[in-house]
C-alpha positions in Angstrom: 39.9 -15.6 14.1 41.3 -14.9 10.2 39.9 -11.7 9.1 41.5 -11.4 5.7 40.2 -7.9 5.1 41.7 -5.0 2.9 40.7 -1.6 5.0 40.2 0.4 1.8 37.4 -2.1 0.8 35.6 -0.4 3.7 34.1 2.8 4.6 36.2 3.7 7.9 35.3 7.4 7.8 32.2 7.0 9.6 30.7 9.4 11.2 29.3 9.8 14.4 27.4 13.4 14.0 24.0 13.8 14.0 22.2 13.4 10.8 21.0 16.5 9.3 17.6 18.1 10.2 14.6 16.5 8.1 12.8 13.1 6.7 14.0 10.1 6.4 12.7 6.9 5.2 13.2 4.3 8.2 12.9 0.9 9.6 12.3 0.0 13.2 15.0 -2.4 13.6 14.8 -3.2 17.4 12.3 -2.7 20.4 13.4 -3.5 24.2 11.5 -2.5 27.1 13.8 -0.6 29.7 13.7 1.5 33.1 14.4 5.0 33.3 16.9 6.6 36.0 13.4 7.2 37.9 12.4 3.8 37.5 9.5 4.2 34.9 8.8 1.9 32.1 10.0 3.0 28.8 10.5 1.2 25.3 13.3 1.8 23.2 13.2 1.6 19.5 15.7 1.6 17.2 15.3 2.7 13.6 17.6 2.0 10.6 17.2 5.0 8.4 18.9 5.2 5.2 22.3 5.4 4.7 22.2 2.6 7.3 22.8 5.1 10.3 20.8 3.8 13.3 18.4 6.4 15.5 17.3 5.7 18.7 14.1 7.1 20.6 12.6 6.2 24.0 9.0 6.6 24.8 8.7 6.6 28.6 5.4 5.2 28.4 5.4 4.2 32.6 5.9 8.1 33.6 3.0 9.2 35.9 2.7 12.8 33.7 4.2 12.7 30.2 3.3 8.9 29.4 0.2 9.5 27.7 2.6 11.7 25.4 4.7 8.4 24.7 1.6 6.4 23.8 0.5 9.2 21.8 3.6 9.2 19.7 3.6 5.5 19.5 0.2 5.5 17.9 1.7 8.2 15.4 4.7 5.5 14.5 2.1 2.5 14.0 -0.4 4.8 12.0 2.6 6.0 9.9 3.6 2.5 9.4 0.0 1.2 8.4 -1.0 -0.1 11.4 -4.8 0.5 12.9 -3.6 -1.3 16.5 -0.6 -2.7 18.0 -0.6 -5.6 20.8 2.7 -6.3 21.8 5.6 -3.6 20.7 7.1 -6.1 18.7 4.8 -5.9 16.2 6.6 -2.7 15.2 9.6 -4.6 14.4 10.1 -4.3 10.1 7.7 -1.4 9.6 9.0 1.5 7.7 7.8 4.9 7.6 9.7 8.6 7.4 10.7 10.1 10.7 11.1 13.6 10.9 14.4 14.2 12.6 16.0 16.8 14.5 19.2 18.0 15.9 19.3 18.0 20.1 22.9 18.7 20.9 25.4 15.4 19.9 22.3 13.3 18.5 19.0 13.0 16.1 15.5 13.1 18.0 12.6 11.9 16.4 10.3 14.5 16.0 7.7 13.3 13.5 6.3 10.4 11.6 4.6 9.9 8.2 3.8 7.2 5.8 6.2 6.9 3.1 4.4 8.4 0.2 3.5 5.8 -2.8 4.7 6.4 -6.2 2.2 7.1 -9.2 0.5 3.7 -10.2 1.9 1.7 -13.3 -0.3 1.9 -16.6 -2.2 -1.5 -17.0 0.2 -2.7 -19.8 3.3 -1.6 -17.8 4.3 1.1 -20.8 3.7 4.6 -21.2 0.9 5.7 -23.2 1.9 6.8 -26.8 1.6 10.3 -27.9 0.0 10.6 -31.4 2.0 12.6 -33.5 -0.2 15.2 -35.1 0.7 14.4 -38.9 0.1 10.9 -38.6 -3.6 11.6 -38.1 
């Protein structure tokens, strides 16, 4: 395969450092079923966040004692994406929300979810209302 690329045309200084803690606009990119080292069912969700970075989160749904917390987090995710229920986890793919990321050692950990804020609705005709100057009365 011939590449024909100029290195200067690309960002080659990508950092694998964790993103600073805070809220980030995110899209659920993928979801996959996995198994923990202990043999419990898990759901791995990969989010793409602003700036083109990816963040992974694992939800240990099959853990005998903490599985309920995983489902609670997934319910928070679904609600922040505007869903009222989720059947197959694939229904989350493509959904958007905001994630609160914190730094845990050398990687980011998802610690919260919220809906993406809506902007103020535009005026009915699409333009800003004109203010009347007091001398034009």
